[in-house]
N, C-alpha and C positions, 0 to 999 in steps of 0.2 A: 527478553523476548519469550523465554520459556514460561514465565508467569503469565504473560499476556495470552499465550496459546492455551495454557491451562484454563484460564478464565473464559476464553473464547469457547472452548469445547464444553465448559460447565454450563454456559448459557444454553447451548444447543441441547445437551443431555437433560438439563433440568426442565426446560420449557417443553420439550417433546415428551418426556416421561410424565409430566404432570398434566399436560394437555389443557391448560387453563384453569385447572382445579387447584388453585394456589391460595395461600393465606394472604398474599399481597394483591393489591388491586391490578386488574387488567383492563385495558381499553380496547375498543374495537372500531377503529375508524378505517373504513375500506380503502379510501384514497391513500392513506399513509401505508397500509399493507401493500397496496399495488406498487407504490414507489419503492418500498423495501424489496419486493420480489424483483423489480426491474434492476435494482442495484446489485443483485446477486450476479448477474451476467458480467459486468465489467470487473467486479472484484475477483470472480473465478478466473476470468481471462488473464488478469494481471498475475495471479498466482501460478497458473499453468504456464504462461509464457516465461515466467521466472525460472521454473524448473527446467523447461526446455532449453533456455539459454545457458543455464549453469551446467547442464549435462552435456550439451553439444559443444559449447565454446569454452567452457571454464574448467574442464577436467575436474568435476565435482569430487571432493574428498569426503563430504557428508551430504546429507539431503539438501541443505541450504548453504553450503560453503564450498568455495572453489579455490584451487591452487593457483589459478591465473586470474588476472583482472579481466573482467568481461565488460567491454565498453560498446558493444554493438547489440542489435536486436532491441528488445524492450529496455535494456540498460543504456542504450544510446538516447532514449527519450526521457526516462525517469530514472533517477539514481537508485532508489530503493523500492522497486515495484512490489516485492513481497510484503513489505511493511505497509505500503499503501493499500494493497489488496486486502490484507487482513483488517486494517482499520475501516475500509469501505464495507467489508463484509459484516463487521461489527455494527456499523450504522444500519445496514440492512436488517440485521437480527433485531436490533432495537425497534425498528419500524414495523417489522413483521409480527413480533411477539407483543409489543406494546404493553409491557409491564414494568413496574418499578424495579423489579429484580433485574430484568434484562437491561434496563437503563443504567442502573448502578454498575453492573458488571461490564456492560458495553463501554461505558465511559472509562472504566478502569483498564480495559483492553486497549482502548485508543491511547490512553496515557502511557501504558507500558510500551506500546509500539513507538510512540514518540520518543520515549527515553531510549529504547533500543536503537532507533535511527540515529540519535545523537551519539550514542556509545559506539555504534558501528563505524561512524566516520573516523573517530580516533583509531579504532582497531585497524581499519583498512589503510590508513596513512602509515601506521607502524608496519603492516604486512606488505604493502605494495610500494610504499615510499613516494617518490616524486611522480611516478606514473599516475597514482591515484589522485594526487593533488591537482595535476593537470586535467584529469578526467572530471574531477569534482567541479573545477572551474568552468568546464565546457558543457556539463550536463546538469540541469537543475534538479533539485530534490523533489519539485512538484511540476506537473506537466503544464500548468498554465504559465509558468515562467518560460518553458520551452516555446510555447505558442507566442508569447510576448516577445521573446528574443528573435524568433523567426520573422515576426512582423516588423520589428525594429530594423533587423538586417536588410530585409527587402526594401523598406522605406529608405534606408541609407544608400543602398545601391541605386535605387531609382533617382534619388537626389543627385548622386554622382553622375549618372547618365544624363540628366537634364542640365547639369552645369557644364558638361562638355560641349 
């Protein structure tokens, strides 16, 4: 995760300092830039909600680490909201800056976040044991799985009601 964060901030610093005067090609599609700016909101929200949940419910030991398993709030919907938020923000940066440089580093950040998410699962199982395993089974790693499960559960309950 640390390498991913380093690359993430490198994109921001390099692109803002150079302001488009780069040796690499830049593109300028307004629609893509607007979509990128719109993506900043949900990504920032995911990151902020993660910090709030970790500090309020998790007894944070570090900035992004908790001494307790947090299974409510944003963590009750998405298993790793910080990782998803940073990956989404990286996509927003790619779309906003529209350069080969931001594309290469942005994809690297997303890859680092994906590896971090996979590593974090094993770490949390060792740290929290069976409680995390139960949590991981009940909360999806991506939000669309959550929506699909909710729809499926509602459909199953409606079918049960109709069969009575």
